[in-house]
DRENDO-1510 file (C-alpha; in Angstrom, 1 decimal, always signed):
<recs>
REC; n; res; u; v; w
REC; 1; MET; +27.0; +36.6; +15.8 .
REC; 2; GLU; +29.9; +38.0; +13.8 .
REC; 3; GLY; +30.3; +34.7; +11.9 .
REC; 4; SER; +26.7; +34.8; +10.9 .
REC; 5; SER; +27.0; +38.3; +9.5 .
REC; 6; ASP; +30.1; +37.3; +7.5 .
REC; 7; GLN; +28.2; +34.3; +6.2 .
REC; 8; LEU; +25.2; +36.3; +5.0 .
REC; 9; THR; +27.5; +38.9; +3.4 .
REC; 10; VAL; +29.6; +36.4; +1.5 .
REC; 11; LEU; +26.6; +34.4; +0.2 .
REC; 12; GLU; +24.9; +37.6; -0.9 .
REC; 13; GLU; +28.0; +38.6; -2.8 .
REC; 14; VAL; +28.4; +35.2; -4.5 .
REC; 15; ARG; +24.8; +35.2; -5.6 .
REC; 16; ALA; +25.1; +38.8; -6.9 .
REC; 17; ALA; +28.2; +37.9; -8.9 .
REC; 18; ALA; +26.8; +34.6; -10.3 .
REC; 19; PRO; +25.0; +36.2; -13.3 .
REC; 20; ASN; +28.4; +37.6; -14.4 .
REC; 21; LEU; +30.5; +34.5; -13.8 .
REC; 22; ASN; +31.5; +34.3; -17.5 .
REC; 23; ASN; +32.8; +37.9; -17.5 .
REC; 24; GLU; +34.1; +38.1; -13.9 .
REC; 25; TRP; +35.2; +34.6; -13.3 .
REC; 26; GLY; +38.4; +35.7; -11.6 .
REC; 27; ASN; +36.5; +38.0; -9.3 .
REC; 28; VAL; +34.1; +35.3; -8.1 .
REC; 29; ASP; +37.0; +32.8; -7.8 .
REC; 30; ASN; +38.9; +35.2; -5.6 .
REC; 31; MET; +35.8; +35.8; -3.5 .
REC; 32; LEU; +35.5; +32.1; -2.8 .
REC; 33; THR; +39.2; +31.9; -1.7 .
REC; 34; SER; +39.3; +35.0; +0.3 .
REC; 35; GLN; +39.9; +35.1; +4.1 .
REC; 36; ARG; +36.2; +35.7; +4.7 .
REC; 37; VAL; +35.3; +32.4; +2.8 .
REC; 38; LYS; +37.9; +30.6; +4.9 .
REC; 39; ARG; +36.1; +31.7; +8.0 .
REC; 40; LEU; +32.9; +30.7; +6.2 .
REC; 41; ASP; +34.0; +27.1; +5.9 .
REC; 42; GLY; +32.5; +25.1; +8.6 .
REC; 43; LEU; +29.5; +27.4; +8.8 .
REC; 44; VAL; +27.8; +26.9; +5.4 .
REC; 45; SER; +25.9; +23.6; +5.1 .
REC; 46; GLU; +23.5; +24.7; +2.3 .
REC; 47; MET; +24.0; +27.0; -0.8 .
REC; 48; ASN; +21.3; +28.1; -3.2 .
REC; 49; LEU; +22.6; +29.2; -6.6 .
REC; 50; SER; +19.4; +28.7; -8.5 .
REC; 51; GLU; +18.4; +31.0; -11.3 .
REC; 52; ALA; +21.8; +32.7; -11.2 .
REC; 53; GLY; +22.4; +32.6; -15.0 .
REC; 54; MET; +25.5; +30.4; -14.6 .
REC; 55; LEU; +27.1; +28.6; -17.5 .
REC; 56; GLU; +29.6; +26.9; -15.2 .
REC; 57; LEU; +29.9; +26.2; -11.5 .
REC; 58; PRO; +33.1; +27.7; -9.9 .
REC; 59; ALA; +35.4; +24.9; -8.9 .
REC; 60; THR; +36.2; +26.8; -5.7 .
REC; 61; VAL; +32.7; +25.9; -4.4 .
REC; 62; ALA; +34.4; +22.6; -3.3 .
REC; 63; GLN; +36.4; +24.6; -0.7 .
REC; 64; LEU; +33.3; +24.8; +1.4 .
REC; 65; LYS; +34.0; +21.4; +3.0 .
REC; 66; SER; +31.0; +21.6; +5.2 .
REC; 67; LEU; +28.6; +21.9; +2.3 .
REC; 68; GLN; +25.8; +19.3; +2.5 .
REC; 69; LYS; +23.2; +20.6; +0.1 .
REC; 70; ILE; +23.4; +22.7; -3.1 .
REC; 71; TRP; +20.7; +24.0; -5.4 .
REC; 72; LEU; +21.6; +24.7; -9.0 .
REC; 73; THR; +18.1; +24.9; -10.4 .
REC; 74; HIS; +17.4; +26.8; -13.6 .
REC; 75; ASN; +20.8; +27.8; -14.9 .
REC; 76; ALA; +22.6; +26.9; -18.1 .
REC; 77; LEU; +25.0; +24.3; -16.8 .
REC; 78; ARG; +26.4; +21.7; -19.0 .
REC; 79; GLY; +28.9; +20.1; -16.7 .
REC; 80; LEU; +30.2; +20.1; -13.1 .
REC; 81; PRO; +33.8; +20.5; -11.9 .
REC; 82; ASP; +35.7; +17.4; -10.7 .
REC; 83; SER; +36.7; +19.3; -7.5 .
REC; 84; LEU; +33.2; +18.5; -6.2 .
REC; 85; THR; +34.6; +15.1; -5.0 .
REC; 86; ALA; +36.1; +17.0; -2.1 .
REC; 87; LEU; +32.6; +17.6; -0.7 .
REC; 88; SER; +32.6; +14.3; +1.2 .
REC; 89; GLY; +29.5; +15.3; +3.2 .
REC; 90; LEU; +27.4; +16.5; +0.3 .
REC; 91; HIS; +24.0; +14.6; +0.5 .
REC; 92; SER; +21.8; +16.6; -1.8 .
REC; 93; LEU; +22.6; +17.8; -5.3 .
REC; 94; LEU; +19.7; +19.5; -7.0 .
REC; 95; ALA; +20.3; +20.6; -10.6 .
REC; 96; PRO; +17.0; +20.5; -12.5 .
REC; 97; ASP; +16.3; +22.6; -15.5 .
REC; 98; ASN; +19.7; +23.1; -16.9 .
REC; 99; VAL; +21.2; +21.9; -20.2 .
REC; 100; PHE; +23.0; +18.7; -19.1 .
REC; 101; LYS; +23.1; +16.2; -22.0 .
REC; 102; GLU; +24.5; +13.5; -19.7 .
REC; 103; LEU; +25.0; +12.9; -16.1 .
REC; 104; PRO; +28.4; +14.3; -15.2 .
REC; 105; GLN; +30.9; +11.5; -14.3 .
REC; 106; VAL; +31.8; +13.4; -11.1 .
REC; 107; VAL; +28.3; +12.8; -9.8 .
REC; 108; THR; +28.9; +9.0; -9.7 .
REC; 109; ARG; +31.8; +9.6; -7.3 .
REC; 110; LEU; +29.7; +11.6; -4.8 .
REC; 111; GLU; +29.0; +8.5; -2.7 .
REC; 112; SER; +27.4; +10.4; +0.2 .
REC; 113; LEU; +24.5; +11.6; -2.0 .
REC; 114; GLN; +21.0; +10.8; -0.7 .
REC; 115; GLN; +19.1; +13.1; -3.0 .
REC; 116; LEU; +19.9; +13.6; -6.7 .
REC; 117; PHE; +17.7; +15.8; -8.9 .
REC; 118; PHE; +18.6; +16.1; -12.6 .
REC; 119; ASN; +15.1; +16.4; -13.9 .
REC; 120; LEU; +14.2; +18.7; -16.8 .
REC; 121; ASN; +17.5; +18.1; -18.6 .
REC; 122; PRO; +18.1; +16.6; -22.1 .
REC; 123; ILE; +19.8; +13.5; -20.7 .
REC; 124; ARG; +19.5; +10.5; -23.0 .
REC; 125; GLU; +21.1; +7.8; -20.9 .
REC; 126; LEU; +22.6; +7.1; -17.5 .
REC; 127; PRO; +26.2; +5.9; -16.9 .
REC; 128; PRO; +26.6; +2.5; -15.4 .
REC; 129; GLY; +28.4; +4.3; -12.6 .
REC; 130; ILE; +25.1; +5.4; -11.2 .
REC; 131; GLY; +25.1; +2.2; -9.2 .
REC; 132; ALA; +28.0; +3.5; -7.1 .
REC; 133; LEU; +25.5; +5.9; -5.3 .
REC; 134; THR; +24.5; +3.3; -2.8 .
REC; 135; ASN; +23.3; +5.8; -0.2 .
REC; 136; LEU; +20.8; +7.4; -2.7 .
REC; 137; GLU; +17.2; +7.6; -1.3 .
REC; 138; TRP; +15.6; +9.9; -3.9 .
REC; 139; LEU; +16.4; +10.0; -7.6 .
REC; 140; ASP; +14.5; +12.4; -9.9 .
REC; 141; LEU; +15.2; +12.1; -13.6 .
REC; 142; SER; +11.8; +13.1; -14.8 .
REC; 143; GLU; +11.2; +15.1; -17.9 .
REC; 144; CYS; +14.5; +14.1; -19.5 .
REC; 145; GLN; +15.0; +12.1; -22.7 .
REC; 146; LEU; +15.9; +8.7; -21.1 .
REC; 147; GLY; +15.2; +5.7; -23.2 .
REC; 148; ALA; +16.4; +3.0; -20.9 .
REC; 149; LEU; +17.9; +2.4; -17.5 .
REC; 150; PRO; +21.2; +0.6; -16.8 .
REC; 151; SER; +21.0; -2.7; -14.9 .
REC; 152; THR; +23.2; -1.1; -12.2 .
REC; 153; ILE; +20.1; +0.8; -11.0 .
REC; 154; GLY; +19.5; -2.3; -8.9 .
REC; 155; ALA; +22.5; -1.4; -6.7 .
REC; 156; LEU; +20.6; +1.5; -5.3 .
REC; 157; THR; +19.1; -0.6; -2.5 .
REC; 158; ARG; +18.3; +2.3; -0.2 .
REC; 159; LEU; +16.2; +4.1; -2.8 .
REC; 160; HIS; +12.8; +5.1; -1.6 .
REC; 161; ARG; +11.6; +7.3; -4.4 .
REC; 162; LEU; +12.3; +7.1; -8.2 .
REC; 163; ASP; +10.8; +9.7; -10.5 .
REC; 164; LEU; +11.1; +8.8; -14.2 .
REC; 165; HIS; +7.9; +10.2; -15.6 .
REC; 166; SER; +7.8; +12.0; -19.0 .
REC; 167; ASN; +10.7; +10.2; -20.6 .
REC; 168; LYS; +11.0; +7.6; -23.4 .
REC; 169; VAL; +11.4; +4.6; -21.2 .
REC; 170; SER; +10.0; +1.4; -22.9 .
REC; 171; THR; +10.6; -1.1; -20.1 .
REC; 172; LEU; +12.4; -1.6; -16.8 .
REC; 173; PRO; +15.5; -3.8; -16.2 .
REC; 174; SER; +14.9; -6.9; -14.2 .
REC; 175; ALA; +17.3; -5.5; -11.6 .
REC; 176; ILE; +14.4; -3.3; -10.4 .
REC; 177; SER; +13.6; -6.3; -8.2 .
REC; 178; ALA; +16.5; -5.4; -5.9 .
REC; 179; LEU; +14.8; -2.1; -4.9 .
REC; 180; ALA; +13.2; -3.6; -1.8 .
REC; 181; ARG; +12.8; -0.2; -0.1 .
REC; 182; LEU; +11.2; +1.7; -3.0 .
REC; 183; ASP; +7.9; +3.1; -2.0 .
REC; 184; HIS; +7.2; +5.7; -4.8 .
REC; 185; LEU; +7.7; +4.9; -8.5 .
REC; 186; SER; +6.6; +7.5; -11.1 .
REC; 187; LEU; +6.7; +6.1; -14.7 .
REC; 188; HIS; +3.8; +7.9; -16.3 .
REC; 189; SER; +4.0; +9.5; -19.7 .
REC; 190; ASN; +6.6; +7.1; -21.2 .
REC; 191; ASP; +6.6; +4.5; -24.0 .
REC; 192; MET; +6.2; +1.4; -21.8 .
REC; 193; THR; +4.6; -1.5; -23.5 .
REC; 194; LEU; +5.0; -4.0; -20.7 .
REC; 195; VAL; +5.8; -4.1; -17.0 .
REC; 196; PRO; +8.4; -6.7; -16.0 .
REC; 197; PRO; +7.2; -9.4; -13.6 .
REC; 198; GLU; +10.1; -8.4; -11.3 .
REC; 199; ILE; +8.0; -5.4; -10.3 .
REC; 200; GLY; +6.4; -7.8; -7.8 .
REC; 201; SER; +9.5; -7.8; -5.7 .
REC; 202; CYS; +9.2; -4.1; -4.9 .
REC; 203; THR; +6.9; -4.9; -2.1 .
REC; 204; ALA; +7.3; -1.6; -0.2 .
REC; 205; LEU; +5.6; +0.3; -3.1 .
REC; 206; THR; +2.7; +2.5; -1.9 .
REC; 207; TRP; +2.5; +4.8; -5.0 .
REC; 208; LEU; +2.9; +3.6; -8.6 .
REC; 209; SER; +2.0; +5.7; -11.6 .
REC; 210; LEU; +2.0; +3.9; -15.0 .
REC; 211; ASN; -0.6; +6.1; -16.7 .
REC; 212; ALA; -0.1; +7.5; -20.2 .
REC; 213; ASN; +1.9; +4.6; -21.6 .
REC; 214; LYS; +1.1; +1.9; -24.1 .
REC; 215; LEU; +0.4; -1.0; -21.8 .
REC; 216; ARG; -2.0; -3.8; -22.9 .
REC; 217; VAL; -1.6; -6.2; -20.0 .
REC; 218; LEU; -0.3; -6.2; -16.4 .
REC; 219; PRO; +1.8; -9.0; -14.9 .
REC; 220; PRO; +0.0; -11.1; -12.3 .
REC; 221; SER; +3.0; -10.3; -10.0 .
REC; 222; ILE; +1.4; -6.9; -9.5 .
REC; 223; GLY; -0.7; -8.6; -6.9 .
REC; 224; ALA; +2.3; -8.9; -4.6 .
REC; 225; LEU; +2.3; -5.1; -4.1 .
REC; 226; THR; +0.1; -5.4; -1.1 .
REC; 227; ALA; +1.2; -2.1; +0.5 .
REC; 228; MET; +0.0; -0.2; -2.5 .
REC; 229; VAL; -2.2; +2.9; -1.7 .
REC; 230; ARG; -2.4; +4.6; -5.0 .
REC; 231; LEU; -2.2; +2.9; -8.5 .
REC; 232; SER; -2.6; +5.0; -11.7 .
REC; 233; LEU; -3.1; +3.0; -14.9 .
REC; 234; HIS; -5.3; +5.3; -16.9 .
REC; 235; ILE; -4.7; +6.3; -20.6 .
REC; 236; ASN; -3.2; +3.0; -21.7 .
REC; 237; GLN; -4.4; +0.2; -23.9 .
REC; 238; LEU; -5.3; -2.3; -21.3 .
REC; 239; GLU; -7.7; -5.0; -22.4 .
REC; 240; HIS; -7.5; -7.2; -19.3 .
REC; 241; LEU; -6.8; -6.9; -15.6 .
REC; 242; PRO; -5.3; -9.8; -13.7 .
REC; 243; PRO; -7.5; -11.1; -10.9 .
REC; 244; GLU; -4.5; -10.7; -8.6 .
REC; 245; ILE; -5.2; -7.0; -8.5 .
REC; 246; GLY; -7.7; -7.8; -5.8 .
REC; 247; ASN; -4.8; -8.5; -3.5 .
REC; 248; LEU; -4.1; -4.8; -3.1 .
REC; 249; VAL; -6.4; -4.6; -0.2 .
REC; 250; HIS; -4.9; -1.3; +1.1 .
REC; 251; LEU; -5.5; +0.5; -2.2 .
REC; 252; GLU; -7.3; +3.9; -1.7 .
REC; 253; ALA; -7.3; +5.2; -5.3 .
REC; 254; LEU; -7.4; +3.2; -8.5 .
REC; 255; SER; -7.6; +4.9; -11.9 .
REC; 256; LEU; -8.3; +2.7; -14.9 .
REC; 257; HIS; -10.1; +5.2; -17.1 .
REC; 258; SER; -9.4; +5.6; -20.8 .
REC; 259; ASN; -8.4; +2.0; -21.6 .
REC; 260; GLN; -10.0; -0.8; -23.6 .
REC; 261; LEU; -11.5; -2.9; -20.8 .
REC; 262; PRO; -14.6; -4.9; -21.7 .
REC; 263; THR; -15.0; -6.0; -18.1 .
REC; 264; VAL; -13.2; -5.9; -14.7 .
REC; 265; PRO; -12.5; -8.9; -12.5 .
REC; 266; PRO; -14.8; -9.6; -9.6 .
REC; 267; GLU; -11.8; -9.5; -7.3 .
REC; 268; LEU; -12.0; -5.7; -7.3 .
REC; 269; GLY; -14.7; -6.2; -4.7 .
REC; 270; ARG; -12.0; -7.1; -2.2 .
REC; 271; LEU; -10.6; -3.5; -2.3 .
REC; 272; THR; -12.5; -2.6; +0.8 .
REC; 273; GLU; -10.4; +0.5; +1.5 .
REC; 274; CYS; -10.7; +2.0; -2.0 .
REC; 275; VAL; -12.2; +5.5; -1.9 .
REC; 276; ARG; -11.9; +6.5; -5.6 .
REC; 277; LEU; -12.4; +4.2; -8.6 .
REC; 278; SER; -12.3; +5.6; -12.2 .
REC; 279; LEU; -13.4; +3.3; -15.0 .
REC; 280; TYR; -14.8; +5.8; -17.5 .
REC; 281; GLN; -14.1; +5.7; -21.2 .
REC; 282; ASN; -13.6; +2.0; -21.5 .
REC; 283; LYS; -15.7; -0.6; -23.3 .
REC; 284; LEU; -17.5; -2.0; -20.3 .
REC; 285; THR; -20.7; -3.9; -21.1 .
REC; 286; SER; -21.3; -5.2; -17.6 .
REC; 287; LEU; -20.1; -4.9; -14.0 .
REC; 288; PRO; -19.5; -7.8; -11.6 .
REC; 289; PRO; -21.9; -7.7; -8.6 .
REC; 290; GLU; -18.9; -8.1; -6.3 .
REC; 291; LEU; -18.2; -4.4; -6.8 .
REC; 292; GLY; -20.8; -4.0; -4.0 .
REC; 293; GLY; -18.1; -5.1; -1.6 .
REC; 294; MET; -16.1; -1.9; -2.0 .
REC; 295; THR; -17.9; -0.3; +0.9 .
REC; 296; ALA; -15.4; +2.6; +1.4 .
REC; 297; LEU; -16.0; +3.9; -2.1 .
REC; 298; GLN; -17.0; +7.5; -2.2 .
REC; 299; GLU; -16.5; +8.3; -5.9 .
REC; 300; LEU; -17.2; +5.9; -8.8 .
REC; 301; TRP; -16.7; +7.0; -12.4 .
REC; 302; LEU; -18.4; +4.8; -15.0 .
REC; 303; TYR; -19.5; +7.2; -17.7 .
REC; 304; SER; -18.8; +6.8; -21.4 .
REC; 305; ASN; -19.0; +3.0; -21.5 .
REC; 306; LEU; -21.4; +0.5; -23.0 .
REC; 307; LEU; -23.3; -0.5; -19.9 .
REC; 308; MET; -26.9; -1.7; -20.4 .
REC; 309; SER; -27.4; -2.3; -16.7 .
REC; 310; VAL; -25.8; -2.0; -13.3 .
REC; 311; PRO; -25.9; -4.6; -10.6 .
REC; 312; PRO; -28.3; -4.0; -7.7 .
REC; 313; GLU; -25.4; -4.8; -5.4 .
REC; 314; LEU; -24.1; -1.2; -6.0 .
REC; 315; GLY; -26.8; -0.3; -3.5 .
REC; 316; ARG; -24.4; -1.7; -0.8 .
REC; 317; LEU; -21.9; +1.2; -1.4 .
REC; 318; CYS; -23.0; +3.0; +1.8 .
REC; 319; ALA; -20.2; +5.6; +1.6 .
REC; 320; LEU; -20.7; +6.5; -2.0 .
REC; 321; LYS; -21.1; +10.3; -2.5 .
REC; 322; ARG; -20.8; +10.7; -6.3 .
REC; 323; LEU; -21.8; +8.3; -9.0 .
REC; 324; TRP; -21.3; +8.9; -12.7 .
REC; 325; LEU; -23.3; +6.6; -15.0 .
REC; 326; ASP; -23.9; +9.0; -17.9 .
REC; 327; ARG; -23.2; +8.3; -21.6 .
REC; 328; ASN; -24.0; +4.6; -21.4 .
REC; 329; GLN; -26.9; +2.4; -22.7 .
REC; 330; LEU; -28.9; +2.2; -19.5 .
REC; 331; GLN; -32.7; +1.9; -19.9 .
REC; 332; THR; -33.3; +1.7; -16.1 .
REC; 333; VAL; -31.4; +1.7; -12.8 .
REC; 334; PRO; -32.0; -0.7; -9.9 .
REC; 335; ALA; -34.2; +0.4; -7.1 .
REC; 336; GLU; -31.4; -0.6; -4.7 .
REC; 337; LEU; -29.6; +2.6; -5.6 .
REC; 338; ALA; -32.1; +4.3; -3.3 .
REC; 339; GLN; -30.2; +2.7; -0.4 .
REC; 340; LEU; -27.2; +4.9; -1.0 .
REC; 341; SER; -27.8; +7.1; +2.0 .
REC; 342; SER; -24.6; +9.1; +1.5 .
REC; 343; LEU; -25.2; +9.8; -2.2 .
REC; 344; GLN; -25.0; +13.5; -3.0 .
REC; 345; GLU; -24.7; +13.5; -6.8 .
REC; 346; ILE; -25.8; +11.0; -9.5 .
REC; 347; TYR; -25.4; +11.5; -13.2 .
REC; 348; LEU; -27.6; +9.5; -15.5 .
REC; 349; ASP; -27.8; +11.8; -18.5 .
REC; 350; GLN; -27.2; +10.6; -22.1 .
REC; 351; ASN; -28.9; +7.2; -21.4 .
REC; 352; PRO; -32.1; +5.9; -23.0 .
REC; 353; ILE; -33.8; +5.8; -19.5 .
REC; 354; LYS; -37.5; +6.2; -19.6 .
REC; 355; GLN; -38.8; +8.4; -16.8 .
REC; 356; ALA; -41.4; +5.8; -15.8 .
REC; 357; GLN; -38.5; +3.3; -15.1 .
REC; 358; LEU; -36.6; +5.7; -12.9 .
REC; 359; PRO; -37.0; +4.6; -9.2 .
REC; 360; PRO; -38.9; +7.5; -7.6 .
REC; 361; GLU; -37.2; +6.7; -4.3 .
REC; 362; LEU; -34.0; +8.2; -5.7 .
REC; 363; ALA; -35.4; +11.6; -5.1 .
REC; 364; LEU; -36.0; +10.8; -1.5 .
REC; 365; LEU; -32.3; +10.2; -0.7 .
REC; 366; PRO; -31.5; +12.4; +2.3 .
REC; 367; ALA; -28.1; +13.7; +1.1 .
REC; 368; LEU; -29.0; +14.0; -2.6 .
REC; 369; ARG; -28.3; +17.4; -4.2 .
REC; 370; LYS; -27.9; +16.6; -7.9 .
REC; 371; LEU; -29.9; +14.2; -10.0 .
REC; 372; TYR; -29.0; +14.7; -13.6 .
REC; 373; VAL; -31.2; +12.8; -16.1 .
REC; 374; SER; -31.7; +13.2; -19.9 .
REC; 375; THR; -31.9; +11.1; -23.0 .
REC; 376; PRO; -29.6; +11.3; -26.0 .
REC; 377; THR; -32.5; +12.2; -28.3 .
REC; 378; ALA; -34.8; +14.1; -26.1 .
REC; 379; PRO; -33.1; +15.9; -23.3 .
REC; 380; ALA; -35.4; +17.4; -20.7 .
REC; 381; ALA; -36.1; +21.1; -20.9 .
REC; 382; ALA; -34.3; +23.2; -18.4 .
REC; 383; ALA; -36.3; +24.5; -15.5 .
REC; 384; PRO; -37.2; +28.2; -15.7 .
REC; 385; ALA; -34.8; +30.6; -14.1 .
REC; 386; ALA; -35.7; +31.4; -10.5 .
REC; 387; THR; -36.5; +35.0; -9.5 .
REC; 388; PRO; -34.2; +36.7; -7.0 .
REC; 389; GLN; -36.7; +36.1; -4.3 .
REC; 390; GLN; -37.0; +32.4; -5.1 .
REC; 391; GLU; -33.3; +32.0; -5.3 .
REC; 392; PHE; -32.8; +33.7; -1.9 .
REC; 393; MET; -35.5; +31.4; -0.4 .
REC; 394; ARG; -33.8; +28.3; -2.0 .
REC; 395; GLN; -30.4; +29.3; -0.5 .
REC; 396; GLN; -32.0; +29.9; +2.9 .
REC; 397; MET; -33.7; +26.5; +2.8 .
REC; 398; ALA; -30.5; +24.8; +1.7 .
REC; 399; ALA; -28.5; +26.4; +4.5 .
REC; 400; ALA; -31.1; +25.2; +7.0 .
REC; 401; GLY; -31.0; +21.7; +5.5 .
REC; 402; ALA; -34.6; +21.9; +4.3 .
REC; 403; PRO; -35.6; +20.0; +1.1 .
REC; 404; ASN; -36.4; +22.0; -1.9 .
REC; 405; PRO; -40.0; +22.2; -3.1 .
REC; 406; GLN; -39.7; +19.4; -5.6 .
REC; 407; GLN; -38.1; +17.1; -3.0 .
REC; 408; ASP; -40.8; +18.0; -0.5 .
REC; 409; PHE; -43.6; +17.3; -3.0 .
REC; 410; MET; -42.1; +13.9; -3.7 .
REC; 411; ARG; -41.8; +13.0; +0.0 .
REC; 412; GLN; -45.5; +13.9; +0.5 .
REC; 413; GLN; -46.5; +11.9; -2.6 .
REC; 414; MET; -44.4; +8.9; -1.5 .
REC; 415; ALA; -45.8; +9.1; +2.1 .
REC; 416; ALA; -49.4; +9.1; +0.7 .
REC; 417; ALA; -48.6; +6.2; -1.6 .
REC; 418; ALA; -47.3; +4.1; +1.2 .
REC; 419; GLY; -50.7; +3.9; +2.8 .
REC; 420; ALA; -52.7; +2.7; -0.2 .
REC; 421; SER; -54.5; -0.6; +0.1 .
REC; 422; ASN; -57.9; -0.7; -1.8 .
REC; 423; PRO; -58.2; -0.7; -5.6 .
REC; 424; GLN; -59.0; +3.0; -5.8 .
REC; 425; GLN; -56.1; +3.8; -3.5 .
REC; 426; GLU; -53.8; +1.5; -5.5 .
REC; 427; LEU; -54.8; +3.4; -8.7 .
REC; 428; MET; -54.0; +6.6; -6.9 .
REC; 429; ARG; -50.7; +5.2; -5.7 .
REC; 430; GLN; -49.6; +4.3; -9.2 .
REC; 431; GLN; -50.6; +7.8; -10.4 .
REC; 432; GLN; -48.6; +9.4; -7.6 .
REC; 433; ALA; -45.6; +7.2; -8.2 .
REC; 434; SER; -45.7; +8.4; -11.8 .
REC; 435; ASN; -45.9; +11.9; -10.7 .
REC; 436; ALA; -43.0; +11.4; -8.3 .
REC; 437; ALA; -40.9; +10.0; -11.1 .
REC; 438; ALA; -41.7; +13.1; -13.2 .
REC; 439; ALA; -40.8; +15.2; -10.2 .
REC; 440; ALA; -37.5; +13.3; -9.9 .
REC; 441; ALA; -36.6; +14.3; -13.4 .
REC; 442; ALA; -37.4; +17.9; -12.5 .
REC; 443; LEU; -34.5; +17.7; -10.0 .
REC; 444; MET; -32.1; +17.9; -12.9 .
REC; 445; GLN; -29.5; +20.6; -12.3 .
REC; 446; ALA; -27.9; +22.7; -14.9 .
REC; 447; SER; -24.4; +22.1; -13.6 .
REC; 448; ILE; -21.9; +20.0; -15.5 .
REC; 449; PRO; -20.5; +17.0; -13.7 .
REC; 450; PHE; -16.8; +16.8; -12.9 .
REC; 451; LYS; -15.1; +14.7; -15.5 .
</recs>
């Protein structure tokens, strides 16, 4: 118990003195070599000197031979003392948000390191010696100023996670193929114009972010990443997708929005575990019917394209909850969409859809809460505001799972229409169907869809 008290006292005094290191260096240095610190050695495994205002790290920190993890976040450090090599058990060095212009050479001699964070520093290049850190499992160099990676990065064969986003990286070295254990690779917000084919050797990858780059094509070898769960490719200049993307059968989220795609390969239909697919803000003029095979899909973003029709096979997306088709060139939608029993929201606004061509069955979907329809030139008038009493009743009905009055009216109309047989009844059925379509348009909500 006495040792724990000494430990707490010393650490508190070190942190309290840290902001004054430049004026009281001798004081802190003596503190770290005092008899109390000698007793502390063997007890301290972690030290947090974050936000301490340090310009330099005391060399005497290296006397804490049992130190395994040290935080140096948000200081003003430019270098590290060579004495750190004495910390043979140091496995985590976390020094983000300082002013390092290069990775200190002493770091490349800390061969026990498993975690190395130097993100948020103005580092322009890595020394070849980075390859000596063969025990490294997580390397974070995001939000630096890196333009390239040395080929010795391939020596980090135990690496599981590599964060390089928000740099100036234009490509990856072919040595990336040696990172067989890599499962998380963050490369978004760089200057990449191509992905090397060697990426296909990183078969353990489950998370890959390549968004916000300058990519026009993807290598077919991306199809070898069959463990992939999340793939981010949005905000690029992609004009084509390789059909091999259909091999990523465990993919759960695929973002392709804000590219230049005129179409997507039918092989996407093989992604039967995909829950979210974003394709908005492309140049899509058509969709392959095979998309109907994505039966786990819950959210499908297709707005702001050039679609003139959608395949009826989309009606097979039995798990779909939200469908964005707004801002296209649609004049109608297939009646098969009325088979989407899980659908809660569908956005069809800003399309030249005629109300008479809107399947009235859409309004009868059991889970539907939002049906948003308008035309670019003549948007439908907003429904009059409900009185407090009406709003209270609507909330009560919604809580009880009851349909709103418009939905109830359409259900009655459709039920009556189903029994028509003679010419008079057929005429009535057509009139009722027209009324139901008009009522469907009245289901428009004033809410704005998530985009």
